[in-house]
C-alpha positions in Angstrom: -2.2 131.1 -83.8 -2.7 130.1 -80.2 -1.8 126.8 -78.5 -4.8 124.7 -77.8 -5.0 124.0 -74.1 -5.5 120.3 -74.2 -3.2 117.7 -72.8 -3.7 113.9 -73.5 -4.2 111.7 -70.4 -4.1 114.8 -68.2 -6.1 113.5 -65.3 -4.4 110.1 -65.3 -0.9 111.7 -65.5 -1.6 114.1 -62.6 -2.9 111.2 -60.5 0.2 109.1 -61.2 2.6 111.9 -60.3 1.6 111.8 -56.6 2.2 115.5 -56.3 3.6 116.8 -53.1 2.7 120.5 -52.4 6.4 121.3 -51.6 7.9 119.0 -54.3 10.0 119.9 -57.3 8.6 118.8 -60.7 9.6 118.9 -64.3 7.5 119.1 -67.5 10.1 118.1 -70.1 7.8 118.7 -73.0 6.0 121.9 -72.0 4.0 122.5 -75.2 1.0 124.7 -74.3 1.5 124.2 -70.6 -1.5 121.9 -69.9 0.3 119.4 -67.6 2.4 122.3 -66.1 -0.7 124.2 -65.2 -2.2 121.3 -63.3 1.0 120.7 -61.4 1.5 124.3 -60.5 -2.1 124.6 -59.2 -1.2 121.8 -56.7 2.0 123.3 -55.4 2.4 125.2 -52.1 6.1 126.0 -51.7 7.1 123.6 -54.4 8.4 124.5 -57.9 7.9 123.5 -61.5 10.5 123.5 -64.2 9.1 123.6 -67.7 11.4 122.6 -70.6 10.7 122.9 -74.4 12.9 123.4 -77.4 10.1 125.4 -79.3 10.4 129.1 -78.6 6.7 129.6 -79.4 5.7 127.0 -76.8 7.8 128.7 -74.2 6.1 132.0 -75.0 2.6 130.5 -74.8 3.3 128.6 -71.6 4.8 131.7 -70.0 1.6 133.6 -70.6 -0.6 130.7 -69.4 1.4 130.2 -66.2 1.9 133.9 -65.4 -0.5 133.7 -62.5 1.8 131.3 -60.6 4.6 133.9 -60.5 8.0 132.5 -59.5 6.4 129.0 -58.8 7.4 128.1 -62.4 10.7 128.4 -64.3 10.7 127.9 -68.0 13.8 126.8 -69.9 14.2 126.7 -73.7 16.1 123.4 -74.2 15.7 119.8 -75.4 14.7 117.5 -72.6 17.8 115.4 -73.3 19.7 118.2 -71.6 17.5 118.1 -68.5 20.2 117.1 -66.1 22.5 119.9 -67.1 19.6 122.5 -67.3 18.4 121.6 -63.8 21.9 121.6 -62.4 22.4 125.1 -63.8 19.4 126.1 -61.7 20.9 124.5 -58.6 18.5 121.5 -58.8 20.0 118.0 -58.1 16.9 115.9 -57.7 13.2 116.2 -58.5 10.0 114.5 -57.3 8.3 114.0 -60.6 8.9 114.3 -64.4 6.3 114.4 -67.2 7.3 113.6 -70.8 4.5 113.9 -73.4 5.9 112.8 -76.7 3.1 114.0 -78.8 3.6 116.8 -81.3 1.5 119.7 -80.0 -1.7 120.7 -81.7 -0.2 124.1 -82.3 2.7 122.6 -84.3 0.3 120.3 -86.3 -2.2 123.1 -87.0 0.2 125.9 -87.7 0.5 125.7 -91.5 3.9 127.3 -91.7 5.6 124.7 -89.6 5.2 122.1 -92.3 4.3 119.2 -89.9 0.9 118.3 -91.5 0.0 116.8 -94.8 -3.3 118.7 -94.5 -1.8 122.1 -95.3 0.3 123.2 -98.3 3.5 124.6 -96.7 7.2 124.5 -97.0 8.7 121.2 -95.8 10.1 122.2 -92.4 9.0 120.0 -89.4 11.7 121.4 -87.0 10.5 121.4 -83.4 13.5 123.7 -82.6 13.7 126.3 -85.4 17.3 127.0 -84.3 18.5 123.8 -85.9 19.5 123.8 -89.5 18.3 120.3 -90.7 14.7 120.5 -92.2 12.4 118.0 -93.7 13.2 119.5 -97.1 16.9 118.6 -96.6 15.9 115.0 -95.8 13.5 114.6 -98.7 15.9 116.0 -101.2 19.3 115.1 -99.8 19.1 111.6 -98.2 20.0 108.6 -100.4 17.0 106.5 -101.6 18.1 103.6 -99.4 18.1 105.9 -96.3 14.7 107.3 -97.2 13.4 103.7 -97.5 14.9 102.7 -94.1 13.4 105.8 -92.4 9.9 105.3 -93.9 10.0 101.6 -93.1 11.3 101.8 -89.6 9.9 105.1 -88.3 6.7 105.2 -90.3 6.1 101.4 -90.3 4.9 101.8 -93.9 4.8 98.6 -96.0 5.1 100.8 -99.1 8.4 102.4 -98.0 10.4 101.1 -100.9 8.0 102.4 -103.5 7.6 105.7 -101.8 11.4 106.2 -101.5 11.8 105.3 -105.2 9.1 107.8 -106.3 10.7 110.5 -104.1 14.1 109.9 -105.6 12.7 109.9 -109.1 10.8 113.2 -108.6 13.6 115.1 -107.1 15.8 114.4 -110.1 13.5 116.7 -112.1 13.3 119.5 -109.4 13.7 119.8 -105.6 10.6 118.8 -103.6 9.7 122.0 -101.8 6.2 121.7 -100.2 4.0 119.3 -98.3 1.5 119.0 -101.1 4.2 118.2 -103.6 5.3 115.4 -101.3 1.7 114.3 -100.9 1.3 113.9 -104.7 4.5 111.8 -104.9 3.4 109.5 -102.1 -0.1 109.2 -103.5 1.5 108.0 -106.8 3.5 105.3 -104.9 0.6 103.8 -102.9 -1.9 101.6 -104.6 -5.4 103.2 -105.0 -7.1 100.4 -103.1 -4.9 101.1 -100.0 -5.7 104.8 -99.8 -9.1 104.1 -98.3 -7.4 103.1 -95.0 -6.4 106.7 -94.2 -4.3 109.4 -95.7 -1.4 107.8 -97.6 1.1 110.4 -96.4 0.5 110.0 -92.7 3.2 107.4 -92.0 5.8 109.0 -94.3 5.3 112.4 -92.7 5.6 110.8 -89.2 8.9 109.1 -90.3 10.4 112.3 -91.7 9.5 114.3 -88.6 11.0 111.7 -86.3 14.2 111.7 -88.4 14.3 115.5 -88.6 14.1 115.9 -84.8 16.0 112.8 -83.8 13.1 111.9 -81.7 13.8 108.2 -81.0 17.5 108.7 -80.5 16.9 111.5 -78.0 14.3 109.5 -76.1 16.5 106.4 -75.9 19.4 108.4 -74.6 17.4 110.3 -72.0 15.3 107.7 -70.2 18.0 106.5 -67.8 18.9 110.1 -67.0 15.3 110.9 -66.1 15.2 108.1 -63.6 18.6 109.1 -62.1 17.3 112.7 -61.6 14.4 111.5 -59.5 14.4 111.7 -55.7 13.5 108.5 -53.8 9.8 108.0 -54.3 9.8 110.3 -57.3 7.8 109.3 -60.4 8.5 109.5 -64.2 5.4 109.6 -66.4 5.9 109.1 -70.1 3.1 109.4 -72.7 3.9 107.8 -76.0 2.0 107.9 -79.3 3.4 105.1 -81.4 4.8 101.6 -80.9 8.5 102.6 -81.5 8.4 105.1 -78.6 6.4 102.8 -76.4 8.9 99.9 -76.9 11.8 102.1 -75.9 10.0 103.3 -72.7 8.9 99.8 -71.8 12.4 98.4 -72.3 14.1 101.1 -70.3 11.7 100.8 -67.4 12.1 97.0 -67.3 15.9 97.4 -67.4 16.0 99.9 -64.6 13.7 97.7 -62.5 15.7 94.6 -63.1 19.2 95.4 -64.3 20.8 92.2 -63.3 22.8 90.6 -66.2 23.8 87.4 -64.4 23.0 84.1 -66.1 19.7 82.7 -64.8 21.4 79.6 -63.3 23.5 81.7 -60.9 22.1 81.2 -57.4 22.9 84.9 -56.4 23.6 88.1 -58.3 27.3 88.8 -58.8 27.1 91.6 -61.5 26.4 94.2 -58.8 23.7 96.0 -60.8 21.0 97.3 -58.4 17.4 98.1 -59.2 16.6 101.8 -59.4 12.9 101.3 -58.7 9.7 99.7 -59.9 7.4 99.9 -62.9 4.2 101.4 -61.4 2.2 100.5 -64.5 2.5 96.8 -65.5 0.2 97.6 -68.4 0.1 101.1 -70.0 -2.8 103.5 -69.0 -5.0 104.3 -72.0 -7.4 107.2 -72.7 -11.0 106.6 -71.6 -14.0 106.7 -73.8 -14.8 110.3 -73.0 -11.3 111.5 -73.9 -11.3 109.5 -77.1 -14.6 111.1 -78.1 -13.3 114.6 -77.4 -9.9 114.2 -79.1 -9.2 111.7 -81.8 -5.4 112.4 -81.5 -5.4 110.6 -78.1 -6.4 107.2 -79.6 -2.8 105.9 -79.8 -1.6 107.4 -76.5 -0.1 105.2 -73.7 1.0 106.3 -70.3 3.8 104.4 -68.5 5.0 105.2 -65.0 8.3 104.4 -63.2 8.8 105.0 -59.4 12.3 105.5 -58.0 13.2 103.6 -54.9 
């Protein structure tokens, strides 16, 4: 299966990067290489570093970016290790970073990866297949209380308690092995009248995927690093796809713009914390009508941008 060459908010992201032909840029979530391709096509003497933990994504992007020769360097790693990975390449600062937090169409549409409730497959959901923890381990091994917490917090599903209870009951009889087995269990936990609002498994699958790949933890622990890596005038563009990610990005950007912790009644700042830059997007940039019509997966996407001073 091939990666689909479609990147959400592509035009808007490229515009917000303010690409300099001789600049250094990072695509921290390389995927099929859509953003990376557009960046490379605008470089003259500059360089792009593409990072992805998925080996198949690296292979697909390598083929797609082959025409740019040594203008692009691809690294198989998690973006949380960006600072160390760039340092190993001799890079201390960059002029722009793109982080697209969406799961790639390839991962969703590749049946064997187990990301989608639409295909009957083994419960996997690993973005990096070198890691040992899988969705199957979470579904069969986590205590019922932890399953409830994950589905409630990461899936924002109001039926989290009932779904966790049904999973715990089903796995006492036999391990839950496949996506369709999990679908049936979730369907039994959600009232029939609520199934008309969309597939009942969508939020639970999202929650298990987030837990399996530590997505929110990795994002929260990386945002300050991204800003620190930027050169003065450099821009960080982050595309989120659900409210939990967006809140983390919004909070981190606000904190880096105004880090002062002094009580408001203090006439001058004494904490010594200095602003690292400005939030370039006071409100997130959303997909336009044309993009929404072309790709339904873009409907929840939001782009926020931070500029280093």
